[in-house]
N, CA and C of each residue as an Amber inpcrd file, in Angstrom:
protein
   522
  -3.4250000 148.5280000 140.4210000  -2.9550000 149.4380000 141.4400000
  -3.0970000 148.7760000 142.8340000  -4.1580000 148.0860000 143.0890000
  -4.3780000 147.4620000 144.3820000  -3.3310000 146.3800000 144.6330000
  -3.0340000 145.5920000 143.6250000  -2.0490000 144.5350000 143.7660000
  -0.6820000 145.1510000 144.0400000  -0.3510000 146.2210000 143.3360000
   0.9290000 146.8990000 143.5310000   1.0270000 147.4630000 144.9510000
  -0.0110000 148.0700000 145.4580000  -0.0370000 148.6100000 146.8090000
   0.1050000 147.4820000 147.8280000  -0.5930000 146.3970000 147.5810000
  -0.5130000 145.2580000 148.4860000   0.9090000 144.6900000 148.5090000
   1.5460000 144.5820000 147.3670000   2.9310000 144.0790000 147.2900000
   3.8950000 145.0200000 148.0240000   3.7060000 146.3110000 147.8340000
   4.5660000 147.2830000 148.5250000   4.3770000 147.1860000 150.0440000
   3.1500000 146.9950000 150.4910000   2.8900000 146.8540000 151.9280000
   3.5820000 145.6190000 152.4910000   3.5060000 144.5010000 151.7620000
   4.1590000 143.2710000 152.2100000   5.6660000 143.4890000 152.2520000
   6.2150000 144.1410000 151.2260000   7.6630000 144.4160000 151.1780000
   8.0900000 145.2840000 152.3730000   7.3400000 146.3490000 152.6400000
   7.6500000 147.2210000 153.7690000   7.5450000 146.4660000 155.0970000
   6.5470000 145.5960000 155.2180000   6.3970000 144.8050000 156.4320000
   7.6230000 143.9230000 156.6520000   8.1010000 143.2910000 155.6000000
   9.2810000 142.4320000 155.7090000  10.5170000 143.2550000 156.0780000
  10.6760000 144.4390000 155.4820000  11.8030000 145.3080000 155.8320000
  11.7510000 145.7000000 157.3060000  10.5930000 146.1230000 157.7470000
  10.4470000 146.5380000 159.1430000  10.6980000 145.3560000 160.0760000
  10.1960000 144.1900000 159.7260000  10.4200000 142.9860000 160.5390000
  11.9130000 142.6630000 160.6240000  12.6230000 142.7830000 159.5090000
  14.0790000 142.5510000 159.5020000  14.8050000 143.5500000 160.3950000
  14.4150000 144.8030000 160.3020000  15.0320000 145.8350000 161.1330000
  14.7620000 145.5760000 162.6190000  13.5510000 145.1760000 162.9480000
  13.2260000 144.8800000 164.3420000  14.0520000 143.7030000 164.8610000
  14.2610000 142.6790000 164.0310000  15.1040000 141.5530000 164.4440000
  16.5400000 142.0220000 164.6850000  17.0430000 142.8860000 163.8000000
  18.4060000 143.4200000 163.9770000  18.5180000 144.2190000 165.2740000
  17.5250000 145.0150000 165.5560000  17.5280000 145.8020000 166.7910000
  17.4970000 144.8740000 167.9990000  16.6870000 143.8210000 167.9390000
  16.6210000 142.8650000 169.0480000  17.9650000 142.1740000 169.2320000
  18.6440000 141.7940000 168.1580000  19.9620000 141.1620000 168.2500000
  20.9680000 142.1070000 168.8980000  20.9450000 143.3790000 168.4800000
  21.8580000 144.3660000 169.0780000  21.5650000 144.5550000 170.5600000
  20.2880000 144.5790000 170.9170000  19.9210000 144.7310000 172.3200000
  20.4000000 143.5220000 173.1300000  20.2160000 142.3280000 172.5870000
  20.6890000 141.1230000 173.2730000  22.2020000 141.1490000 173.4440000
  22.9220000 141.5220000 172.3880000  24.3890000 141.6000000 172.4520000
  24.8180000 142.6140000 173.5020000  24.1340000 143.7660000 173.5030000
  24.4550000 144.8020000 174.4890000  24.2430000 144.2750000 175.9090000
  23.1340000 143.5990000 176.1440000  22.8500000 143.0630000 177.4820000
  23.8900000 142.0230000 177.8940000  24.2910000 141.1580000 176.9570000
  25.3180000 140.1650000 177.2700000  26.6360000 140.8450000 177.6340000
  27.0520000 141.8170000 176.8380000  28.3020000 142.5270000 177.1010000
  28.2400000 143.2680000 178.4340000  27.0940000 143.8410000 178.7160000
  26.9460000 144.5670000 179.9830000  27.0600000 143.6140000 181.1680000
  26.4500000 142.4360000 181.0790000  26.5470000 141.4730000 182.1840000
  27.9830000 140.9750000 182.3390000  28.6950000 140.7540000 181.2340000
  30.1050000 140.3490000 181.3050000  30.9230000 141.4500000 181.9570000
  30.6390000 142.6840000 181.5800000  31.3560000 143.8210000 182.1510000
  31.1160000 143.9000000 183.6620000  29.8850000 143.6950000 184.0970000
  29.5600000 143.7310000 185.5310000  30.3430000 142.6560000 186.2820000
  30.3810000 141.4430000 185.7270000  31.1110000 140.3500000 186.3720000
  32.5940000 140.7120000 186.4730000  33.1570000 141.2380000 185.3840000
  34.5720000 141.6310000 185.3960000  34.8320000 142.7170000 186.4320000
  33.9360000 143.6750000 186.5270000  34.1090000 144.7640000 187.4880000
  34.1300000 144.2280000 188.9130000  33.2170000 143.3180000 189.2260000
  33.1870000 142.7380000 190.5730000  34.4530000 141.9120000 190.8180000
  34.8980000 141.2230000 189.8060000  36.1120000 140.4180000 189.9380000
  37.3110000 141.3130000 190.2230000  37.3960000 142.4340000 189.5350000
  38.5010000 143.3720000 189.7530000  38.4600000 143.9180000 191.1740000
  37.2770000 144.2430000 191.6580000  37.1510000 144.7630000 193.0190000
  37.5790000 143.7100000 194.0450000  37.1960000 142.4690000 193.8240000
  37.6060000 141.4010000 194.7390000  39.1190000 141.2170000 194.7050000
  39.6950000 141.2730000 193.5250000  41.1550000 141.1410000 193.3970000
  41.8660000 142.2760000 194.1370000  41.3560000 143.4840000 194.0050000
  41.9610000 144.6200000 194.7080000  41.9230000 144.4070000 196.2220000
  40.7870000 143.9630000 196.7090000  40.6480000 143.7300000 198.1480000
  41.6340000 142.6650000 198.6100000  41.7260000 141.5830000 197.8550000
  42.6440000 140.5090000 198.2370000  44.0920000 140.9840000 198.1530000
  44.4200000 141.7660000 197.1250000  45.7860000 142.2950000 197.0070000
  46.1200000 143.1900000 198.1900000  45.1670000 144.0120000 198.5980000
  45.4010000 144.9030000 199.7340000  45.6620000 144.0830000 201.0010000
  44.8710000 143.0280000 201.2090000  45.0770000 142.1680000 202.3820000
  46.4470000 141.5090000 202.3290000  46.8310000 141.0340000 201.1440000
  48.1310000 140.3740000 201.0040000  49.2710000 141.3620000 201.2470000
  49.1430000 142.5780000 200.7210000  50.1790000 143.5950000 200.9320000
  50.3140000 143.9160000 202.4170000  49.1860000 144.0570000 203.0930000
  49.2150000 144.3480000 204.5260000  49.9060000 143.2160000 205.2760000
  49.5540000 141.9940000 204.9320000  50.1680000 140.8370000 205.5780000
  51.6690000 140.8030000 205.3120000  52.0630000 141.0490000 204.0620000
  53.4860000 141.0360000 203.7170000  54.2370000 142.1560000 204.4350000
  53.6330000 143.3260000 204.5120000  54.2730000 144.4450000 205.2100000
  54.4590000 144.1240000 206.6890000  53.4400000 143.5010000 207.2890000
  53.5560000 143.1030000 208.6950000  54.6950000 142.1080000 208.8750000
  54.7900000 141.1430000 207.9620000  55.8670000 140.1470000 208.0390000
  57.2350000 140.8110000 207.8600000  57.3270000 141.7620000 206.9190000
  58.5900000 142.4700000 206.7110000  59.0020000 143.2370000 207.9660000
  58.0390000 143.8950000 208.5850000  58.3280000 144.6460000 209.8090000
  58.7930000 143.7020000 210.9080000  58.1230000 142.5770000 211.0450000
  58.5150000 141.6060000 212.0660000  59.9170000 141.0640000 211.7810000
  60.1980000 140.7650000 210.5200000  61.5350000 140.2670000 210.1550000
  62.6080000 141.3110000 210.4380000  62.3060000 142.5630000 210.1230000
  63.2670000 143.6380000 210.3690000  63.5470000 143.7550000 211.8640000
  62.5010000 143.6830000 212.6610000  62.6800000 143.7750000 214.1100000
  63.5040000 142.6050000 214.6380000  63.2500000 141.4210000 214.1350000
  64.0190000 140.2480000 214.5650000  65.4860000 140.4070000 214.1620000
  65.7170000 140.8900000 212.9300000  67.0940000 141.0970000 212.4740000
  67.8200000 142.1220000 213.3430000  67.1290000 143.1780000 213.7160000
  67.7370000 144.1850000 214.5920000  68.0940000 143.5770000 215.9450000
  67.1860000 142.7780000 216.4830000  67.4370000 142.1500000 217.7770000
  68.6110000 141.1830000 217.6830000  68.6800000 140.4060000 216.6070000
  69.7970000 139.4700000 216.4260000  71.1060000 140.2360000 216.3170000
  71.1090000 141.3220000 215.5730000  72.3180000 142.1390000 215.4410000
  72.7350000 142.7030000 216.7970000  71.7620000 143.1940000 217.5570000
  72.0700000 143.7430000 218.8750000  72.6560000 142.6610000 219.7830000
  72.0840000 141.4720000 219.7480000  72.5850000 140.3880000 220.5900000
  73.9760000 139.9160000 220.1440000  74.2250000 139.9150000 218.8500000
  75.5710000 139.5390000 218.3640000  76.6090000 140.5420000 218.8590000
  76.2400000 141.8170000 218.8010000  77.1740000 142.8310000 219.3090000
  77.4290000 142.6090000 220.7970000  76.3910000 142.2550000 221.5130000
  76.5420000 142.0120000 222.9480000  77.4720000 140.8360000 223.1940000
  77.3420000 139.8020000 222.3910000  78.2170000 138.6340000 222.5480000
  79.6490000 139.0110000 222.2210000  79.8350000 139.7940000 221.1690000
  81.1910000 140.2080000 220.7840000  81.8220000 141.1070000 221.8400000
  81.0140000 141.8300000 222.5560000  81.5240000 142.7310000 223.5980000
  81.5190000 142.0540000 224.9580000  81.3930000 140.7640000 224.9500000
  81.4130000 139.9650000 226.1750000  80.2910000 140.3710000 227.1320000
  79.1250000 140.5280000 226.6200000  77.9680000 140.7650000 227.4620000
  77.5920000 142.2210000 227.6260000  78.4020000 143.1640000 227.1520000
  78.0700000 144.5760000 227.2660000  77.1790000 144.9210000 226.0760000
  75.9690000 145.3390000 226.3530000  75.0230000 145.5710000 225.2630000
  75.0420000 146.9880000 224.7220000  75.6240000 147.9210000 225.3960000
  75.6440000 149.3070000 224.9240000  77.0640000 149.8450000 224.9950000
  77.4340000 150.6970000 224.0540000  78.7330000 151.3620000 224.0890000
  78.7270000 152.4190000 225.1780000  79.9090000 152.7070000 225.7600000
  79.9740000 153.8040000 226.7260000  79.6240000 155.1210000 226.0360000
  79.3190000 156.1010000 226.8300000  78.9640000 157.4130000 226.3080000
  80.1250000 157.9480000 225.4700000  79.8960000 158.3540000 224.1930000
  80.9870000 158.7950000 223.3390000  81.6730000 160.0750000 223.8260000
  80.9880000 160.9170000 224.5860000  81.5920000 162.1640000 225.0610000
  82.4060000 161.9640000 226.3370000  82.3560000 160.7970000 226.8860000
  83.0580000 160.5240000 228.1380000  84.5590000 160.4580000 227.8620000
  85.3050000 161.4340000 228.3850000  86.7250000 161.5460000 228.0620000
  87.5960000 160.5730000 228.8390000  87.1650000 160.1140000 229.9850000
  87.9830000 159.2380000 230.8100000  87.7650000 157.7680000 230.4780000
  87.1570000 157.4670000 229.3480000  86.8900000 156.0800000 228.9960000
  88.1960000 155.3950000 228.5890000  88.4200000 154.2690000 229.1810000
  89.6080000 153.4820000 228.8550000  89.1580000 152.0830000 228.4790000
  89.9840000 151.3730000 227.7150000  89.6150000 150.0480000 227.2270000
  89.4330000 149.0650000 228.3760000  90.1220000 149.2350000 229.4700000
  90.0600000 148.2830000 230.5680000  88.9410000 148.5360000 231.5500000
  88.0940000 149.5380000 231.3260000  87.0100000 149.8320000 232.2600000
  86.0460000 148.6530000 232.3480000  85.4460000 148.5180000 233.4890000
  84.4610000 147.4620000 233.6730000  83.1360000 147.8920000 233.0470000
  82.3340000 146.9240000 232.6000000  81.0410000 147.2710000 232.0150000
  80.1110000 147.8350000 233.0670000  79.0800000 148.5000000 232.6800000
  78.1240000 149.0420000 233.6340000  77.5340000 147.9440000 234.5100000
  77.1920000 148.3110000 235.7200000  76.6250000 147.3530000 236.6710000
  75.1630000 147.1170000 236.3340000  74.7650000 145.8330000 236.2920000
  73.3550000 145.5600000 235.9870000  72.4580000 145.9860000 237.1320000
  71.2450000 146.3790000 236.7720000  70.2450000 146.6490000 237.8000000
  69.8350000 145.3040000 238.3800000  69.7760000 145.1800000 239.6870000
  69.4230000 143.8840000 240.2700000  68.0340000 143.4010000 239.8530000
  67.0790000 144.3300000 239.6730000  65.7270000 143.9290000 239.3290000
  65.6180000 143.5190000 237.8680000  66.4120000 144.1060000 236.9890000
  66.2270000 143.9070000 235.5570000  67.2830000 143.0000000 234.9390000
  68.4150000 142.7880000 235.5940000  69.4820000 141.9110000 235.1260000
  70.0210000 142.2760000 233.7440000  70.1490000 143.5270000 233.4860000
  70.8490000 143.9290000 232.2740000  71.6030000 145.2190000 232.5720000
  72.6750000 145.5070000 231.7800000  73.4920000 146.6850000 232.0770000
  72.6930000 147.9760000 231.9650000  73.0910000 148.9530000 232.7320000
  72.4570000 150.2620000 232.6360000  72.7710000 150.8300000 231.2680000
  71.8560000 151.5730000 230.7740000  72.0290000 152.0980000 229.4220000
  72.3480000 153.5840000 229.5070000  73.5160000 153.9670000 229.0230000
  73.8190000 155.3940000 228.9910000  72.9470000 156.0770000 227.9420000
  72.6420000 157.3210000 228.1790000  71.8550000 158.1330000 227.2450000
  70.5540000 157.4370000 226.8520000  69.8690000 156.9230000 227.8150000
  68.6390000 156.1890000 227.5660000  67.6410000 157.0290000 226.7650000
  67.4720000 158.2720000 227.1460000  66.5230000 159.1430000 226.4510000
  66.9630000 159.4230000 225.0290000  68.2600000 159.6190000 224.8360000
  68.7750000 159.8960000 223.4970000  68.5640000 158.6760000 222.5890000
  68.8120000 157.4920000 223.1020000  68.6140000 156.2730000 222.3090000
  67.1480000 156.0880000 221.9470000  66.2690000 156.3460000 222.9070000
  64.8450000 156.2330000 222.6140000  64.4160000 157.2260000 221.5450000
  64.9480000 158.4420000 221.6290000  64.6260000 159.4630000 220.6270000
  65.1160000 159.0350000 219.2470000  66.3160000 158.4670000 219.1730000
  66.8430000 157.9830000 217.8940000  65.9590000 156.8610000 217.3430000
  65.5430000 155.9620000 218.2180000  64.6810000 154.8660000 217.7780000
  63.3380000 155.4000000 217.2700000  62.7820000 156.3800000 217.9770000
  61.5270000 156.9830000 217.5320000  61.6880000 157.6430000 216.1660000
  62.8060000 158.3520000 215.9660000  63.0470000 158.9920000 214.6810000
  63.1750000 157.9560000 213.5680000  63.8880000 156.8720000 213.8680000
  64.0330000 155.8220000 212.8670000  62.6830000 155.2070000 212.5200000
  61.8780000 154.9580000 213.5460000  60.5540000 154.4000000 213.2950000
  59.6910000 155.3590000 212.4780000  59.7520000 156.6590000 212.8070000
  58.9960000 157.6560000 212.0490000  59.4360000 157.6810000 210.5980000
  60.7470000 157.6380000 210.3640000  61.2610000 157.6260000 208.9910000
  60.7970000 156.3780000 208.2550000  60.8340000 155.2380000 208.9330000
  60.3800000 153.9960000 208.3130000  58.8990000 154.0660000 207.9670000
  58.1180000 154.6230000 208.8730000  56.6810000 154.7550000 208.6150000
  56.4270000 155.6690000 207.4250000  57.1510000 156.7800000 207.3560000
  56.9750000 157.7030000 206.2420000  57.3550000 157.0410000 204.9270000
  58.4690000 156.3200000 204.9130000  58.8860000 155.6180000 203.7010000
  57.8580000 154.5710000 203.3010000  57.3410000 153.8800000 204.2760000
  56.3260000 152.8510000 204.0170000  55.0630000 153.4730000 203.4510000
  54.6320000 154.6060000 204.0150000  53.4430000 155.2810000 203.5060000
  53.6510000 155.7710000 202.0800000  54.8300000 156.3290000 201.8090000
  55.1290000 156.7820000 200.4520000  55.0930000 155.6080000 199.4850000
  55.6610000 154.4830000 199.8950000  55.6820000 153.3070000 199.0410000
  54.2510000 152.8150000 198.7880000  53.4230000 152.8080000 199.8420000
  52.0390000 152.3760000 199.6900000  51.2710000 153.3100000 198.7590000
  51.5020000 154.6160000 198.9000000  50.8200000 155.5780000 198.0380000
  51.2250000 155.3720000 196.5840000  52.5180000 155.1260000 196.3490000
  52.9770000 154.8810000 194.9870000  52.3490000 153.6110000 194.4230000
  52.3050000 152.5640000 195.2260000  51.6970000 151.3140000 194.7670000
  50.2130000 151.5080000 194.4670000  49.5350000 152.2550000 195.3270000
  48.1150000 152.4880000 195.1060000  47.8910000 153.2980000 193.8310000
  48.7330000 154.2950000 193.6010000  48.6390000 155.0870000 192.3850000
  48.8740000 154.2060000 191.1610000  49.8580000 153.3370000 191.2290000
  50.1390000 152.4360000 190.1120000  48.9560000 151.4930000 189.8700000
  48.3620000 150.9770000 190.9630000  47.2030000 150.0960000 190.8080000
  46.0440000 150.8520000 190.1670000  45.8030000 152.0860000 190.6170000
  44.7140000 152.8840000 190.0490000  44.9480000 153.1540000 188.5660000
  46.1900000 153.4620000 188.2040000  46.5060000 153.7100000 186.8040000
  46.3040000 152.4520000 185.9680000  46.7120000 151.3140000 186.5010000
  46.5430000 150.0420000 185.7880000  45.0610000 149.7260000 185.6220000
  44.2750000 149.9450000 186.6740000  42.8420000 149.6970000 186.6000000
  42.1970000 150.6040000 185.5600000  42.5790000 151.8580000 185.5630000
  42.0370000 152.7940000 184.5920000  42.4100000 152.3760000 183.1710000
  43.6530000 151.9320000 182.9980000  44.0980000 151.4860000 181.6810000
  43.2800000 150.2780000 181.2320000  43.0270000 149.3490000 182.1580000
  42.2460000 148.1670000 181.8250000  40.8090000 148.5450000 181.4590000
  40.2370000 149.4820000 182.2100000  38.8710000 149.9120000 181.9160000
  38.7980000 150.5860000 180.5560000  39.7870000 151.4090000 180.2440000
  39.8160000 152.0590000 178.9360000  39.9550000 151.0300000 177.8210000
  40.7710000 150.0190000 178.0520000  40.9440000 148.9610000 177.0580000
  39.6460000 148.1950000 176.8710000  38.9480000 147.8730000 177.9520000
  37.6700000 147.1720000 177.8490000  36.6550000 148.0300000 177.0940000
  36.6310000 149.3240000 177.3990000  35.7080000 150.2300000 176.7190000
  36.0230000 150.2870000 175.2330000  37.3110000 150.3420000 174.9000000
  37.7170000 150.3860000 173.4980000  37.2980000 149.0970000 172.7870000
  37.4780000 147.9590000 173.4490000  37.0900000 146.6830000 172.8530000
  35.5730000 146.6140000 172.6620000  34.8350000 147.0970000 173.6370000
  33.3810000 147.1130000 173.5350000  32.9310000 147.9800000 172.3670000
  33.5150000 149.1520000 172.2300000  33.1630000 150.0440000 171.1270000
  33.5200000 149.4190000 169.7820000  34.6670000 148.7710000 169.7300000
  35.0860000 148.1080000 168.4950000  34.1130000 146.9950000 168.1410000
  33.7010000 146.2280000 169.1230000  32.7500000 145.1440000 168.8860000
  31.4070000 145.7090000 168.4170000  30.9730000 146.8060000 169.0190000
  29.7160000 147.4240000 168.6070000  29.7990000 147.9320000 167.1790000
  30.9580000 148.5260000 166.8270000  31.1550000 149.0000000 165.4480000
  31.0710000 147.8350000 164.4620000  31.7050000 146.7150000 164.8310000
  31.6830000 145.5490000 163.9490000  30.2630000 145.0140000 163.7940000
  29.5220000 144.9690000 164.8990000  28.1270000 144.5200000 164.8380000
  27.3050000 145.4540000 163.9500000  27.5430000 146.7390000 164.0730000
  26.7960000 147.7090000 163.2770000  27.1420000 147.5560000 161.8050000
  28.4260000 147.2850000 161.5300000  28.8300000 147.0960000 160.1230000
  28.1690000 145.8350000 159.5580000  28.0200000 144.7870000 160.3640000
  27.3430000 143.5620000 159.9250000  25.8800000 143.8570000 159.5970000
  25.2500000 144.6350000 160.4810000  23.8480000 144.9640000 160.2900000
  23.6850000 145.7860000 159.0150000  24.5540000 146.7440000 158.8060000
  24.4580000 147.5900000 157.6130000  24.7400000 146.8000000 156.3520000
  25.5960000 145.7780000 156.4610000  25.9280000 144.9590000 155.3040000
  24.7260000 144.1000000 154.9120000  23.8950000 143.7460000 155.8700000
  22.7240000 142.9150000 155.5700000  21.6580000 143.8140000 155.0110000
């Protein structure tokens, strides 16, 4: 009976030792996966920050290009009209093709602008519309980025769970 009890104790000790090693392996695997996940998370955050900076830079360049294109178009029209940069007032009934262009202001050296306030208001409205469109576009892009990030996180979580299941199946098989 004593020998049998001693053998059973040794057997139980070996079983418990094996289980403890398996638990330690799972803990090590978990810690490794967690550290990889942390590195990936920081990498994603850095990428987002850099993407935001690049988008801002690109948007600024687009705005500058648009402004330059508008100025070039305005100057081409002026050249085609032989130096007249603005059309006469459309409601002016006595306008004839042979009329002389507006007289330049001596201090500013450019033709007087009819409906100056109306043109400024139109420009402000156009700028407001452009800003609204730009904000909508940015919001859509941000939403798409958030959805993509969430999808990636869900995929990583699914892969982690799958890996844990496989590890558990290995442990149970042993």
